[in-house]
C-alpha positions as CSV (number, residue, x, y, z in Angstrom):
1,X,37.5,256.8,86.6
2,X,36.0,256.7,90.0
3,X,36.7,259.6,92.6
4,X,36.7,258.7,96.1
5,X,36.2,261.6,98.7
6,X,37.1,261.3,102.3
7,X,35.4,263.4,105.0
8,X,37.7,264.5,107.7
9,X,36.0,264.7,111.2
10,X,36.6,267.9,113.0
11,X,35.6,266.7,116.4
12,X,37.1,268.3,119.5
13,X,39.1,266.2,121.8
14,X,36.3,266.5,124.3
15,X,33.8,265.0,121.8
16,X,36.4,262.4,121.1
17,X,37.0,261.3,124.7
18,X,33.1,261.2,125.2
19,X,32.8,258.9,122.2
20,X,35.6,256.7,123.4
21,X,34.2,256.4,126.8
22,X,30.6,255.6,125.4
23,X,32.1,253.0,123.0
24,X,34.2,251.4,125.6
25,X,31.2,250.2,127.5
26,X,29.7,248.3,124.7
27,X,30.0,244.6,124.6
28,X,31.1,243.0,121.2
29,X,28.4,240.3,121.4
30,X,24.9,241.0,122.2
31,X,23.8,239.9,125.6
32,X,27.2,239.7,127.2
33,X,28.3,241.9,130.0
34,X,31.1,244.2,129.5
35,X,34.0,244.4,132.0
36,X,34.0,247.2,134.3
37,X,36.3,250.0,133.5
38,X,39.6,249.8,135.5
39,X,41.7,252.6,136.4
40,X,44.2,250.5,138.2
41,X,46.0,249.0,135.2
42,X,46.4,249.4,131.6
43,X,44.6,246.9,129.3
44,X,46.7,245.1,126.7
45,X,45.7,242.9,124.0
46,X,46.2,239.1,124.5
47,X,46.0,237.3,121.1
48,X,46.7,233.8,119.9
49,X,45.5,231.5,117.1
50,X,43.8,228.4,118.2
51,X,41.8,225.6,116.4
52,X,38.2,226.6,115.3
53,X,36.6,224.0,117.9
54,X,38.6,225.5,120.7
55,X,37.7,229.1,119.7
56,X,34.0,228.1,119.6
57,X,34.2,226.3,123.0
58,X,35.7,229.3,124.6
59,X,32.9,231.7,123.1
60,X,30.3,229.2,124.2
61,X,31.7,229.3,127.8
62,X,31.8,233.1,127.7
63,X,28.3,233.3,126.2
64,X,26.8,230.8,128.8
65,X,28.4,233.0,131.6
66,X,27.1,236.2,130.0
67,X,30.5,237.8,130.0
68,X,32.9,239.1,127.3
69,X,35.6,236.6,125.9
70,X,38.3,238.9,127.2
71,X,36.8,238.7,130.7
72,X,36.6,234.9,130.3
73,X,40.4,234.7,129.3
74,X,41.2,237.0,132.1
75,X,39.4,234.9,134.6
76,X,41.2,231.7,133.2
77,X,44.7,233.0,133.6
78,X,43.9,234.5,137.2
79,X,43.0,231.1,138.2
80,X,46.2,229.5,137.0
81,X,48.3,228.2,139.9
82,X,52.0,228.6,139.0
83,X,55.3,227.1,140.4
84,X,58.4,229.1,141.6
85,X,59.2,229.7,137.9
86,X,55.9,230.9,136.9
87,X,55.0,227.7,134.9
88,X,51.3,226.5,135.4
89,X,51.1,223.5,137.7
90,X,49.0,221.6,135.1
91,X,51.7,222.1,132.4
92,X,55.2,220.3,132.4
93,X,57.9,222.7,131.0
94,X,59.5,221.5,127.8
95,X,62.9,221.0,129.3
96,X,61.9,218.9,132.3
97,X,63.1,215.4,131.9
98,X,64.8,215.9,128.6
99,X,68.5,214.7,128.5
100,X,71.1,216.8,126.9
101,X,72.2,215.7,123.5
102,X,76.0,214.8,123.2
103,X,77.3,217.4,121.1
104,X,81.0,217.8,120.0
105,X,82.6,221.2,120.8
106,X,85.1,222.5,118.5
């Protein structure tokens, strides 16, 4: 039988804050710059699954620009021009141009 022992850290809140501050400035990929810490807004995860070639393309673009993937995605979304409904101009909404199906109502 194997016994596993866990060590519980007894760091103070000051030490944990200093650790988080130090860690937040580290890039995930060596050679890429990290985003400047912003106090103006809360950072929220943006996540989605894409095909591997598209993932690789986005990572190559971020790497070539020397920025984090998150910063690259943020800049892409910031550049989107949208219509009055918030839909990007380059993307047709799904319901545009579709006729309504004739359904019987009871």
